[in-house]
Backbone of each chain as ProteinMPNN parsed JSONL, in Angstrom:
{"seq_chain_A": "DAGITQSPRYKITETGRQVTLMCHQTWSHSYMFWYRQDLGHGLRLIYYSAAADITDKGEVPDGYVVSRSKTENFPLTLESATRSQTSVYFCASLGGEQFFGPGTRLTVL", "coords_chain_A": {"N_chain_A": [[33.415, 62.206, 160.336], [35.958, 62.859, 162.702], [36.516, 65.82, 164.619], [36.542, 69.318, 163.812], [34.387, 71.036, 161.763], [33.513, 73.278, 159.079], [31.029, 74.987, 157.214], [29.603, 76.904, 154.533], [32.742, 76.46, 152.694], [33.514, 78.476, 151.055], [31.927, 81.544, 150.241], [29.939, 83.745, 148.414], [28.137, 86.666, 148.596], [25.527, 89.168, 148.568], [25.28, 92.618, 149.527], [23.171, 93.239, 152.256], [21.895, 90.804, 152.334], [20.98, 87.858, 154.213], [23.16, 85.649, 155.84], [24.288, 82.465, 156.811], [26.76, 80.846, 158.602], [28.076, 77.689, 159.178], [29.107, 75.579, 161.883], [30.541, 72.687, 163.193], [31.37, 70.363, 165.688], [32.924, 67.357, 166.841], [33.856, 66.568, 169.264], [32.512, 67.11, 171.608], [33.217, 69.354, 173.048], [32.905, 71.933, 175.472], [33.288, 74.75, 175.24], [33.02, 77.008, 172.539], [33.977, 79.044, 169.727], [33.77, 81.948, 167.64], [35.683, 83.549, 165.214], [36.902, 86.296, 163.294], [39.194, 86.917, 160.658], [41.3, 89.292, 159.461], [43.543, 91.04, 157.31], [46.245, 92.482, 158.997], [44.887, 92.672, 161.368], [44.818, 90.331, 162.751], [43.361, 87.609, 164.608], [40.081, 88.147, 165.563], [37.704, 88.054, 168.102], [34.35, 87.191, 167.75], [31.909, 86.066, 168.808], [31.344, 83.875, 171.587], [30.742, 80.687, 173.151], [29.838, 79.054, 176.095], [28.508, 76.738, 176.619], [25.73, 74.674, 175.586], [23.048, 76.766, 174.751], [24.194, 78.925, 176.037], [25.643, 81.88, 175.355], [27.917, 84.535, 174.476], [29.07, 87.906, 173.911], [31.935, 88.822, 171.979], [34.807, 90.62, 170.981], [34.041, 91.949, 168.601], [31.059, 92.012, 167.971], [28.945, 93.248, 166.577], [26.373, 93.171, 164.184], [26.251, 90.493, 163.893], [24.816, 87.302, 164.769], [24.411, 84.595, 167.006], [23.708, 81.162, 167.841], [23.147, 78.323, 169.959], [21.912, 75.561, 170.158], [22.502, 72.891, 170.351], [25.252, 71.074, 171.726], [27.228, 70.38, 169.836], [26.975, 72.068, 167.637], [27.391, 75.343, 166.298], [26.229, 77.833, 164.921], [26.793, 80.818, 162.962], [25.285, 83.828, 162.178], [24.936, 86.336, 159.783], [22.996, 89.0, 159.811], [22.233, 91.033, 158.031], [24.155, 91.382, 155.576], [27.185, 93.25, 155.192], [29.681, 95.068, 153.298], [31.936, 95.396, 154.84], [32.029, 93.111, 156.281], [33.231, 91.24, 154.791], [35.537, 88.725, 154.934], [37.69, 86.224, 156.458], [36.349, 83.592, 158.216], [36.684, 81.873, 161.205], [35.861, 79.058, 163.103], [36.196, 77.721, 166.369], [36.993, 75.285, 168.894], [37.369, 74.467, 172.361], [39.722, 72.478, 173.822], [41.777, 71.977, 175.979], [44.002, 73.295, 174.308], [42.94, 75.687, 171.792], [41.136, 74.4, 169.072], [40.908, 74.71, 165.619], [38.488, 75.151, 163.026], [38.423, 74.675, 159.406], [37.859, 77.107, 158.227], [35.846, 79.735, 156.715], [35.643, 81.467, 153.783], [34.366, 84.49, 153.197], [32.796, 86.646, 150.969], [31.399, 89.768, 150.504], [29.503, 91.445, 148.295]], "CA_chain_A": [[34.806, 62.5, 160.596], [36.192, 63.526, 163.964], [37.145, 67.113, 164.513], [35.688, 70.489, 163.708], [34.159, 71.339, 160.358], [32.776, 74.49, 158.78], [30.444, 75.058, 155.872], [30.404, 76.51, 153.377], [34.137, 76.888, 152.753], [33.561, 79.741, 150.328], [30.59, 82.088, 150.043], [29.83, 85.099, 147.88], [26.784, 87.135, 148.786], [25.351, 90.588, 148.273], [24.94, 93.493, 150.646], [21.792, 93.186, 152.725], [21.385, 89.425, 152.438], [21.292, 87.105, 155.42], [24.072, 84.538, 155.583], [24.592, 81.655, 157.998], [27.942, 80.006, 158.535], [27.872, 76.557, 160.077], [30.261, 75.007, 162.569], [30.176, 71.429, 163.849], [32.504, 69.662, 166.286], [32.553, 66.005, 167.271], [34.52, 66.239, 170.527], [31.671, 67.5, 172.747], [33.829, 70.439, 173.807], [31.911, 72.89, 175.972], [33.495, 76.093, 174.716], [33.204, 77.219, 171.112], [34.297, 80.438, 169.43], [33.799, 82.441, 166.273], [36.641, 84.612, 164.958], [37.165, 86.751, 161.934], [40.61, 87.221, 160.467], [41.548, 90.269, 158.414], [44.942, 91.462, 157.248], [46.619, 93.546, 159.91], [44.147, 92.633, 162.637], [44.884, 89.047, 163.422], [42.086, 86.975, 164.925], [39.227, 88.913, 166.463], [36.613, 87.234, 168.609], [33.021, 87.737, 167.463], [31.067, 85.514, 169.857], [31.75, 82.591, 172.112], [29.694, 79.959, 173.856], [30.382, 78.203, 177.159], [27.757, 75.478, 176.623], [24.471, 74.827, 174.859], [22.158, 77.835, 175.21], [24.936, 79.993, 176.717], [26.509, 82.577, 174.419], [28.288, 85.875, 174.932], [29.737, 88.715, 172.898], [33.371, 89.015, 171.999], [35.335, 91.948, 170.687], [33.41, 92.58, 167.434], [29.814, 91.275, 167.761], [27.892, 93.978, 165.879], [25.992, 92.66, 162.877], [26.28, 89.027, 163.944], [23.97, 86.621, 165.741], [24.767, 83.183, 167.161], [22.84, 80.313, 168.642], [23.778, 77.04, 170.281], [20.873, 74.681, 170.695], [23.164, 71.623, 170.629], [26.669, 71.25, 172.053], [28.127, 70.186, 168.709], [26.768, 73.039, 166.563], [27.484, 76.748, 166.728], [26.102, 78.638, 163.702], [26.959, 82.277, 163.004], [24.434, 84.457, 161.165], [25.046, 87.748, 159.454], [21.587, 89.29, 159.58], [22.16, 91.859, 156.83], [25.587, 91.449, 155.3], [27.788, 94.49, 154.703], [30.994, 94.833, 152.682], [32.957, 95.335, 155.889], [32.033, 91.763, 156.831], [34.079, 90.395, 153.963], [36.6, 88.271, 155.818], [37.775, 84.784, 156.672], [35.738, 83.293, 159.51], [37.113, 80.607, 161.807], [35.22, 78.527, 164.289], [37.152, 76.965, 167.176], [36.489, 74.719, 170.137], [38.414, 74.433, 173.381], [40.028, 71.205, 174.467], [43.179, 72.251, 176.317], [44.199, 74.46, 173.447], [41.825, 75.873, 170.861], [41.223, 73.719, 167.792], [40.224, 75.53, 164.641], [37.952, 74.61, 161.792], [39.198, 75.067, 158.218], [37.552, 78.479, 157.842], [34.932, 80.092, 155.622], [36.034, 82.737, 153.148], [33.126, 85.172, 152.829], [32.901, 87.89, 150.214], [30.131, 90.491, 150.408], [29.614, 92.395, 147.173]], "C_chain_A": [[34.945, 63.243, 161.928], [36.812, 64.884, 163.719], [36.134, 68.236, 164.443], [35.592, 70.881, 162.24], [33.343, 72.613, 160.227], [32.195, 74.394, 157.378], [29.638, 76.343, 155.735], [31.855, 76.929, 153.546], [34.324, 78.232, 152.059], [32.117, 80.207, 150.102], [30.712, 83.49, 149.488], [28.372, 85.506, 148.03], [26.732, 88.623, 148.483], [24.984, 91.353, 149.541], [23.456, 93.385, 150.98], [21.232, 91.786, 152.893], [21.768, 88.813, 153.789], [22.139, 85.888, 155.046], [24.304, 83.782, 156.885], [25.794, 80.769, 157.717], [27.799, 78.916, 159.597], [29.187, 76.066, 160.667], [29.807, 73.785, 163.348], [31.429, 70.786, 164.412], [32.027, 68.338, 166.901], [33.143, 65.638, 168.625], [33.653, 66.47, 171.767], [32.364, 68.529, 173.648], [32.759, 71.428, 174.237], [32.042, 74.246, 175.291], [33.695, 76.073, 173.203], [33.303, 78.713, 170.837], [34.108, 80.712, 167.942], [34.763, 83.62, 166.199], [36.487, 85.073, 163.518], [38.63, 87.142, 161.851], [40.759, 88.112, 159.252], [43.004, 90.671, 158.465], [45.179, 92.609, 158.224], [45.923, 93.518, 161.242], [44.308, 91.32, 163.377], [43.494, 88.476, 163.635], [41.302, 87.844, 165.914], [37.988, 88.096, 166.827], [35.272, 87.923, 168.372], [32.052, 87.357, 168.586], [31.72, 84.239, 170.378], [30.599, 81.966, 172.877], [30.331, 79.022, 174.872], [29.697, 76.837, 177.198], [26.508, 75.703, 175.787], [23.614, 75.883, 175.556], [22.846, 78.923, 176.018], [25.897, 80.615, 175.716], [26.815, 83.963, 174.96], [29.092, 86.571, 173.85], [31.235, 88.72, 173.1], [33.716, 90.45, 171.684], [34.547, 92.691, 169.609], [32.072, 91.912, 167.105], [28.771, 91.941, 166.866], [27.65, 93.419, 164.488], [25.941, 91.147, 162.799], [25.335, 88.504, 165.018], [24.423, 85.169, 165.816], [23.67, 82.473, 167.942], [23.59, 79.041, 168.947], [22.747, 76.156, 170.973], [21.428, 73.297, 171.031], [24.648, 71.864, 170.86], [27.549, 71.233, 170.812], [28.029, 71.243, 167.622], [26.777, 74.462, 167.084], [27.409, 77.623, 165.466], [26.241, 80.131, 163.958], [26.145, 82.868, 161.865], [24.758, 85.93, 161.028], [23.645, 88.167, 159.024], [21.361, 90.09, 158.304], [23.594, 92.192, 156.446], [26.006, 92.815, 154.759], [29.174, 94.183, 154.14], [32.095, 94.711, 153.726], [33.014, 93.958, 156.561], [32.712, 90.758, 155.897], [35.312, 90.016, 154.766], [36.718, 86.75, 155.735], [37.292, 84.514, 158.095], [36.191, 81.911, 159.979], [36.26, 80.304, 163.026], [36.274, 77.723, 165.046], [36.437, 76.372, 168.37], [37.665, 74.522, 171.087], [38.532, 73.056, 174.007], [41.464, 71.252, 174.913], [43.583, 73.505, 175.561], [42.963, 74.614, 172.572], [42.136, 75.147, 169.55], [40.357, 74.471, 166.802], [39.643, 74.696, 163.51], [38.726, 75.166, 160.618], [38.913, 76.479, 157.737], [36.532, 78.586, 156.725], [35.379, 81.442, 155.082], [34.769, 83.379, 152.605], [33.428, 86.474, 152.115], [31.512, 88.5, 150.114], [30.291, 91.578, 149.346], [28.68, 93.584, 147.331]], "O_chain_A": [[34.157, 64.136, 162.241], [37.538, 65.085, 162.746], [35.017, 68.123, 164.947], [36.608, 71.037, 161.563], [32.588, 72.985, 161.125], [32.789, 73.8, 156.479], [29.056, 76.819, 156.709], [32.167, 77.688, 154.463], [35.189, 79.022, 152.436], [31.22, 79.413, 149.818], [31.468, 84.318, 149.997], [27.474, 84.765, 147.631], [27.747, 89.253, 148.185], [24.447, 90.79, 150.496], [22.6, 93.433, 150.097], [20.195, 91.606, 153.532], [22.752, 89.21, 154.413], [21.864, 85.196, 154.066], [24.495, 84.391, 157.938], [25.836, 80.042, 156.725], [27.453, 79.183, 160.747], [30.237, 76.133, 160.028], [28.814, 73.833, 164.074], [32.437, 70.668, 163.715], [30.908, 68.22, 167.4], [32.956, 64.515, 169.093], [34.031, 66.063, 172.866], [32.127, 68.57, 174.855], [31.832, 71.729, 173.486], [31.058, 74.822, 174.826], [34.428, 75.246, 172.663], [32.793, 79.538, 171.594], [34.266, 79.825, 167.103], [34.686, 84.559, 166.992], [36.009, 84.34, 162.652], [39.226, 87.625, 162.814], [40.386, 87.731, 158.142], [43.63, 90.648, 159.524], [44.417, 93.575, 158.27], [46.304, 94.246, 162.158], [43.949, 91.236, 164.552], [42.557, 88.825, 162.917], [41.814, 88.22, 166.968], [37.321, 87.527, 165.963], [35.079, 89.081, 168.741], [31.455, 88.222, 169.227], [32.536, 83.614, 169.701], [29.614, 82.628, 173.206], [31.259, 78.282, 174.544], [30.247, 75.884, 177.75], [26.262, 76.819, 175.329], [23.475, 75.889, 176.779], [22.175, 79.759, 176.624], [26.85, 79.971, 175.276], [26.079, 84.5, 175.788], [29.707, 85.935, 172.995], [31.739, 88.635, 174.221], [33.007, 91.378, 172.072], [34.395, 93.911, 169.68], [31.955, 91.295, 166.047], [27.818, 91.29, 166.438], [28.584, 93.217, 163.712], [25.624, 90.584, 161.751], [25.087, 89.159, 166.03], [24.78, 84.578, 164.798], [22.835, 83.091, 168.602], [24.564, 78.711, 168.27], [22.721, 76.028, 172.197], [20.89, 72.606, 171.896], [25.234, 72.761, 170.255], [28.517, 71.989, 170.735], [28.906, 71.317, 166.762], [26.249, 74.756, 168.156], [28.441, 78.104, 164.997], [25.865, 80.64, 165.014], [26.295, 82.457, 160.714], [24.842, 86.668, 162.01], [23.162, 87.731, 157.979], [20.397, 89.845, 157.579], [24.17, 93.164, 156.934], [25.289, 93.446, 153.983], [29.769, 93.156, 154.469], [33.078, 93.999, 153.516], [33.94, 93.675, 157.322], [32.757, 89.564, 156.19], [36.049, 90.888, 155.227], [35.95, 86.086, 155.039], [37.764, 85.128, 159.052], [36.095, 80.923, 159.252], [35.982, 81.17, 163.855], [37.148, 77.112, 164.431], [35.407, 76.883, 168.81], [38.815, 74.424, 170.657], [37.601, 72.539, 174.625], [42.314, 70.621, 174.284], [43.521, 74.618, 176.083], [42.055, 73.783, 172.604], [43.23, 75.258, 168.997], [39.217, 74.826, 167.101], [40.212, 73.687, 163.094], [39.588, 76.027, 160.792], [39.66, 77.003, 156.911], [36.367, 77.679, 155.908], [35.48, 82.424, 155.817], [34.168, 82.87, 151.66], [34.21, 87.297, 152.59], [30.563, 87.839, 149.693], [31.098, 92.497, 149.484], [28.654, 94.467, 146.474]]}, "seq_chain_B": "GQNIDQPTEMTATEGAIVQINCTYQTSGFNGLFWYQQHAGEAPTFLSYNVLDGLEEKGRFSSFLSRSKGYSYLLLKELQMKDSASYLCAVRDNSNYQLIWGAGTKLIIKP", "coords_chain_B": {"N_chain_B": [[44.834, 98.675, 178.782], [44.633, 95.801, 176.608], [47.235, 94.245, 174.936], [49.152, 92.821, 172.364], [52.241, 92.37, 170.875], [53.968, 91.668, 167.913], [56.565, 91.152, 165.472], [55.834, 92.155, 162.127], [56.737, 90.869, 159.805], [59.256, 88.507, 158.916], [62.364, 87.374, 157.566], [64.221, 84.504, 156.707], [66.869, 82.094, 156.223], [66.912, 78.917, 154.663], [67.714, 76.138, 156.671], [68.838, 77.643, 158.674], [68.538, 79.415, 161.878], [65.804, 80.971, 163.511], [64.319, 83.539, 165.485], [61.308, 84.465, 166.833], [59.768, 87.112, 168.264], [57.543, 88.041, 170.955], [55.705, 90.356, 172.688], [53.704, 91.225, 175.491], [50.922, 92.885, 177.01], [48.656, 92.471, 179.305], [45.595, 92.239, 181.191], [45.386, 90.066, 182.805], [47.02, 86.873, 183.273], [47.286, 83.647, 182.086], [48.734, 81.81, 180.723], [50.564, 81.309, 177.639], [50.312, 80.972, 174.188], [51.556, 79.588, 171.138], [50.817, 79.541, 167.736], [50.816, 78.078, 164.474], [50.235, 79.159, 161.176], [49.589, 78.32, 157.988], [49.372, 79.797, 154.739], [46.086, 80.422, 153.739], [45.062, 78.456, 155.332], [43.886, 76.976, 158.467], [44.783, 78.098, 161.805], [47.183, 76.18, 163.66], [48.028, 74.467, 166.641], [51.124, 75.035, 168.308], [52.765, 75.431, 170.666], [52.785, 75.805, 174.274], [53.168, 77.879, 177.049], [53.271, 78.386, 180.493], [54.698, 78.717, 182.757], [57.781, 80.37, 183.635], [60.554, 80.081, 181.436], [62.065, 77.685, 179.167], [60.486, 75.754, 176.716], [60.888, 72.864, 174.934], [60.351, 71.367, 171.79], [61.077, 69.272, 169.602], [62.203, 70.695, 166.624], [61.283, 73.116, 167.32], [61.139, 75.627, 169.838], [59.896, 77.288, 172.733], [59.904, 80.218, 174.678], [59.352, 81.809, 177.825], [58.991, 84.77, 179.748], [57.482, 85.899, 182.401], [57.695, 88.126, 184.074], [58.752, 90.049, 182.429], [56.879, 90.188, 180.471], [57.122, 88.763, 178.042], [57.842, 86.658, 175.291], [59.338, 84.194, 173.191], [59.523, 82.423, 170.088], [61.456, 79.881, 168.903], [62.875, 78.67, 166.038], [64.57, 76.046, 164.662], [66.977, 74.73, 162.279], [65.748, 75.451, 159.795], [63.138, 74.795, 157.468], [61.726, 74.781, 154.162], [59.009, 74.38, 154.367], [58.386, 75.646, 156.712], [57.682, 78.175, 156.187], [55.296, 80.421, 156.945], [52.665, 81.991, 158.864], [53.109, 83.036, 162.227], [51.46, 82.933, 165.183], [50.99, 84.593, 168.207], [49.44, 84.189, 171.325], [47.681, 85.112, 174.243], [46.3, 83.744, 177.154], [43.871, 84.961, 179.215], [42.744, 85.581, 182.604], [40.411, 84.191, 182.435], [40.448, 81.599, 181.609], [39.568, 80.597, 179.199], [39.282, 82.427, 177.062], [41.297, 83.772, 174.465], [43.76, 86.218, 173.769], [44.862, 87.681, 170.907], [47.854, 88.177, 169.02], [48.782, 89.977, 166.025], [50.21, 88.392, 164.366], [53.187, 86.97, 162.853], [54.631, 86.963, 159.78], [56.592, 84.574, 158.368], [59.177, 84.238, 156.125], [60.911, 81.936, 154.262], [63.937, 81.565, 152.684], [65.73, 79.937, 150.041]], "CA_chain_B": [[44.325, 97.907, 177.683], [45.282, 94.533, 176.311], [48.011, 94.421, 173.723], [50.189, 91.83, 172.054], [53.039, 92.867, 169.761], [54.886, 90.766, 167.209], [56.988, 91.745, 164.202], [54.902, 91.84, 161.048], [57.326, 89.948, 158.834], [60.664, 88.173, 159.075], [62.922, 86.538, 156.507], [65.339, 83.685, 157.165], [67.403, 81.182, 155.214], [66.75, 77.482, 154.903], [68.783, 75.553, 157.465], [69.261, 78.569, 159.737], [67.713, 79.536, 163.085], [65.112, 82.257, 163.6], [63.619, 83.782, 166.747], [60.168, 85.361, 166.67], [59.468, 87.666, 169.582], [56.174, 88.447, 171.281], [55.567, 91.041, 173.969], [52.292, 91.345, 175.812], [50.428, 93.634, 178.167], [47.278, 92.013, 179.489], [45.101, 92.45, 182.556], [45.634, 88.827, 183.517], [47.844, 85.934, 182.508], [47.098, 82.255, 182.451], [49.378, 80.982, 179.711], [50.84, 81.891, 176.336], [50.262, 79.967, 173.12], [52.03, 79.867, 169.788], [50.156, 78.792, 166.676], [51.327, 78.219, 163.116], [49.156, 79.233, 160.197], [49.99, 78.397, 156.596], [48.485, 80.637, 153.937], [44.847, 79.794, 153.324], [44.682, 77.36, 156.232], [43.551, 77.337, 159.841], [45.889, 78.027, 162.771], [47.378, 74.922, 164.367], [48.751, 74.655, 167.894], [52.531, 74.686, 168.356], [53.341, 75.322, 172.001], [52.109, 76.451, 175.392], [54.01, 78.186, 178.209], [52.59, 79.053, 181.591], [55.757, 79.042, 183.705], [58.98, 80.934, 183.022], [61.544, 79.132, 180.97], [62.082, 77.202, 177.79], [59.825, 74.494, 176.386], [61.434, 72.404, 173.669], [59.557, 70.348, 171.116], [61.709, 69.024, 168.306], [62.931, 71.837, 166.081], [60.671, 74.334, 167.833], [61.206, 75.883, 171.27], [59.244, 78.531, 173.116], [60.416, 80.753, 175.942], [58.465, 82.772, 178.477], [59.365, 85.529, 180.941], [56.264, 86.585, 182.846], [58.017, 89.428, 184.661], [59.021, 90.973, 181.326], [55.796, 90.156, 179.491], [57.893, 88.489, 176.827], [57.996, 85.281, 174.862], [59.831, 84.005, 171.833], [59.463, 81.111, 169.442], [62.73, 79.625, 168.233], [62.769, 77.616, 165.039], [65.903, 75.612, 164.249], [67.078, 73.921, 161.047], [64.577, 75.881, 159.043], [62.781, 74.119, 156.229], [60.848, 75.613, 153.342], [57.639, 74.226, 154.849], [58.176, 76.503, 157.883], [57.126, 79.442, 155.711], [53.934, 80.49, 157.484], [52.509, 83.022, 159.9], [53.19, 82.498, 163.586], [50.562, 83.739, 166.005], [51.173, 84.563, 169.656], [48.158, 84.444, 171.985], [47.732, 85.039, 175.698], [45.051, 83.41, 177.831], [43.743, 85.802, 180.4], [42.331, 84.828, 183.791], [39.126, 83.541, 182.223], [40.694, 80.178, 181.309], [39.117, 80.125, 177.898], [39.487, 83.394, 175.997], [42.658, 84.1, 174.059], [44.01, 87.525, 173.168], [45.748, 87.309, 169.805], [48.674, 89.099, 168.272], [48.441, 90.037, 164.588], [50.947, 87.343, 163.662], [54.44, 87.256, 162.162], [54.795, 86.181, 158.555], [57.979, 84.125, 158.215], [59.521, 83.857, 154.761], [62.136, 81.152, 154.225], [64.584, 81.605, 151.371], [66.682, 78.83, 149.848]], "C_chain_B": [[45.115, 96.639, 177.479], [45.996, 94.668, 174.968], [49.041, 93.322, 173.576], [50.91, 92.295, 170.805], [53.967, 91.789, 169.223], [55.377, 91.506, 165.969], [56.05, 91.291, 163.087], [55.451, 90.763, 160.117], [58.8, 89.722, 159.151], [61.092, 87.282, 157.916], [64.117, 85.772, 157.055], [65.726, 82.713, 156.045], [67.198, 79.732, 155.626], [67.956, 76.925, 155.642], [69.232, 76.396, 158.64], [68.315, 78.49, 160.937], [67.044, 80.91, 163.071], [64.363, 82.341, 164.924], [62.528, 84.812, 166.499], [59.726, 85.814, 168.058], [58.003, 88.069, 169.725], [56.202, 89.137, 172.638], [54.092, 91.289, 174.238], [52.067, 92.216, 177.04], [48.965, 93.261, 178.296], [46.883, 92.183, 180.95], [45.303, 91.203, 183.413], [46.49, 87.917, 182.672], [47.627, 84.527, 183.035], [47.641, 81.358, 181.343], [49.535, 81.699, 178.386], [50.958, 80.763, 175.316], [50.954, 80.494, 171.871], [51.298, 78.926, 168.823], [50.873, 79.063, 165.363], [50.153, 78.264, 162.153], [49.751, 79.363, 158.797], [48.937, 79.168, 155.824], [47.253, 79.854, 153.49], [44.37, 78.665, 154.22], [44.349, 77.887, 157.621], [44.797, 77.349, 160.708], [45.955, 76.65, 163.406], [48.304, 75.154, 165.551], [50.199, 74.207, 167.782], [53.011, 74.45, 169.775], [52.543, 76.125, 173.001], [53.11, 76.662, 176.514], [53.153, 78.85, 179.272], [53.584, 79.435, 182.694], [56.963, 79.594, 182.95], [59.916, 79.826, 182.569], [61.293, 78.685, 179.551], [61.368, 75.858, 177.694], [60.312, 74.066, 175.018], [60.589, 71.275, 173.107], [60.128, 70.171, 169.714], [62.491, 70.231, 167.834], [62.416, 73.167, 166.645], [60.837, 74.424, 169.343], [60.466, 77.185, 171.543], [59.687, 78.915, 174.512], [59.435, 81.758, 176.494], [59.173, 83.439, 179.65], [58.142, 86.335, 181.347], [56.569, 87.971, 183.406], [58.26, 90.473, 183.578], [57.879, 91.029, 180.318], [56.32, 89.807, 178.107], [57.963, 86.992, 176.567], [58.701, 85.276, 173.515], [59.64, 82.57, 171.397], [60.749, 80.956, 168.641], [62.561, 78.452, 167.279], [64.177, 77.288, 164.536], [65.83, 74.823, 162.948], [65.898, 74.196, 160.125], [64.409, 75.109, 157.736], [61.81, 75.005, 155.467], [59.412, 75.54, 153.849], [57.344, 75.058, 156.103], [57.706, 77.898, 157.476], [55.646, 79.482, 156.068], [53.85, 81.734, 158.351], [52.505, 82.349, 161.258], [52.457, 83.463, 164.513], [50.849, 83.513, 167.48], [49.825, 84.905, 170.29], [48.306, 84.245, 173.483], [46.356, 84.684, 176.239], [44.982, 84.25, 179.096], [43.206, 84.947, 181.556], [41.046, 84.035, 183.597], [39.248, 82.052, 181.97], [40.16, 79.724, 179.966], [39.382, 81.125, 176.779], [40.967, 83.632, 175.745], [42.688, 85.499, 173.464], [45.123, 87.318, 172.155], [46.593, 88.47, 169.323], [48.298, 89.022, 166.794], [49.196, 89.003, 163.764], [52.205, 87.857, 162.992], [54.538, 86.35, 160.946], [56.27, 85.855, 158.384], [58.202, 83.632, 156.8], [60.861, 83.142, 154.803], [62.681, 81.186, 152.803], [65.596, 80.48, 151.241], [68.126, 79.281, 150.073]], "O_chain_B": [[46.151, 96.432, 178.111], [45.421, 95.148, 173.991], [49.714, 92.942, 174.534], [50.278, 92.584, 169.79], [54.654, 91.097, 169.975], [54.686, 92.392, 165.465], [55.539, 90.171, 163.111], [54.727, 89.862, 159.694], [59.499, 90.632, 159.597], [60.287, 86.536, 157.358], [64.933, 86.332, 157.788], [65.003, 82.544, 155.063], [67.303, 79.383, 156.802], [69.096, 77.21, 155.277], [69.942, 75.903, 159.517], [67.43, 77.637, 161.007], [67.656, 81.897, 162.665], [63.841, 81.343, 165.42], [62.801, 85.908, 166.009], [59.36, 85.002, 168.908], [57.326, 88.39, 168.748], [56.67, 88.564, 173.623], [53.32, 91.535, 173.311], [52.883, 92.275, 177.96], [48.133, 93.685, 177.493], [47.738, 92.261, 181.831], [45.382, 91.303, 184.637], [46.669, 88.16, 181.478], [47.758, 84.247, 184.226], [47.092, 80.294, 181.058], [48.749, 82.582, 178.046], [51.612, 79.747, 175.552], [50.935, 81.692, 171.59], [51.177, 77.722, 169.049], [51.459, 80.127, 165.162], [49.194, 77.506, 162.293], [50.345, 80.387, 158.46], [47.765, 79.194, 156.199], [47.366, 78.762, 152.933], [43.388, 77.992, 153.908], [44.507, 79.073, 157.913], [45.776, 76.677, 160.384], [44.928, 76.023, 163.662], [49.248, 75.94, 165.47], [50.487, 73.142, 167.236], [53.593, 73.407, 170.073], [51.746, 76.994, 172.647], [53.824, 75.734, 176.894], [52.395, 79.775, 178.978], [53.338, 80.361, 183.466], [57.142, 79.314, 181.765], [60.053, 78.789, 183.217], [60.444, 79.218, 178.837], [61.614, 74.948, 178.486], [60.173, 74.808, 174.046], [60.17, 70.363, 173.82], [59.711, 70.839, 168.768], [63.349, 70.739, 168.556], [63.043, 74.212, 166.466], [60.695, 73.427, 170.049], [60.416, 78.073, 170.692], [59.826, 78.075, 175.402], [58.767, 82.472, 175.746], [59.856, 82.786, 180.439], [57.808, 87.335, 180.712], [55.776, 88.896, 183.228], [58.0, 91.657, 183.791], [57.914, 91.847, 179.399], [56.001, 90.474, 177.123], [58.119, 86.181, 177.479], [58.656, 86.266, 172.785], [59.599, 81.642, 172.204], [61.082, 81.798, 167.807], [62.147, 77.366, 167.685], [64.885, 78.166, 164.041], [64.774, 74.319, 162.564], [65.159, 73.292, 159.735], [65.365, 74.817, 157.018], [61.153, 75.87, 156.047], [58.676, 76.524, 153.772], [56.189, 75.167, 156.516], [57.369, 78.713, 158.335], [54.848, 78.69, 155.566], [54.84, 82.44, 158.546], [51.976, 81.25, 161.427], [52.793, 84.644, 164.608], [50.94, 82.374, 167.939], [49.144, 85.822, 169.831], [48.978, 83.317, 173.933], [45.355, 85.265, 175.821], [45.894, 84.253, 179.923], [43.22, 83.719, 181.477], [40.634, 83.291, 184.487], [38.27, 81.316, 182.098], [40.296, 78.548, 179.627], [39.677, 80.72, 175.654], [41.777, 83.686, 176.671], [41.772, 85.911, 172.752], [46.203, 86.837, 172.5], [46.12, 89.603, 169.226], [47.585, 88.112, 166.37], [48.864, 88.763, 162.604], [52.289, 89.024, 162.61], [54.529, 85.125, 161.067], [57.102, 86.756, 158.268], [57.513, 82.728, 156.328], [61.839, 83.68, 155.322], [61.975, 80.874, 151.845], [66.246, 80.109, 152.218], [69.05, 78.477, 149.951]]}, "name": "protein", "num_of_chains": 2, "seq": "DAGITQSPRYKITETGRQVTLMCHQTWSHSYMFWYRQDLGHGLRLIYYSAAADITDKGEVPDGYVVSRSKTENFPLTLESATRSQTSVYFCASLGGEQFFGPGTRLTVLGQNIDQPTEMTATEGAIVQINCTYQTSGFNGLFWYQQHAGEAPTFLSYNVLDGLEEKGRFSSFLSRSKGYSYLLLKELQMKDSASYLCAVRDNSNYQLIWGAGTKLIIKP"}
């Protein structure tokens, strides 16, 4: 399917566990982004990538790691999940405007 | 600092007109975006303004005044399906990063 997809859509994990959220886009867009969305804060940028093997920190990068070995994939890893990382995570790619994936709702217990 | 302000919540009546305001203070400006986000879904693009003035797209219009750091989204002939959050975002000089407002939740009543 064309577009941008995320998996899993829902995830429950425990404090201290490692979690990886996947993002895949079929447009070959150069720029990709990871956001978290919490009530009262709007969308906050975690990391972004300008191309394969080029990534940079956004507004709230602590506790997260990204990689981009292929243009179409941009996984986000929580190395040791904390309750404060409970949130909805959106991946986006840039093609004129930003196109968003459907989101991953992550709960850290 | 960089700041984007929108009202937290607005209520309007089906069939009416509503204007959602957005004011911004950013270090650079290279366009302003409006997105719609229904509950539990991803944001979807509505409009883009880079020059002063009004951009009309069906029932939705967006206005920009760069000198005032101000934009509004105008929704006409409101329908129940317009109940959603509306996000204002400014693109700074980087050409790719967006600075996001917290969003305005619009409630439509019959």
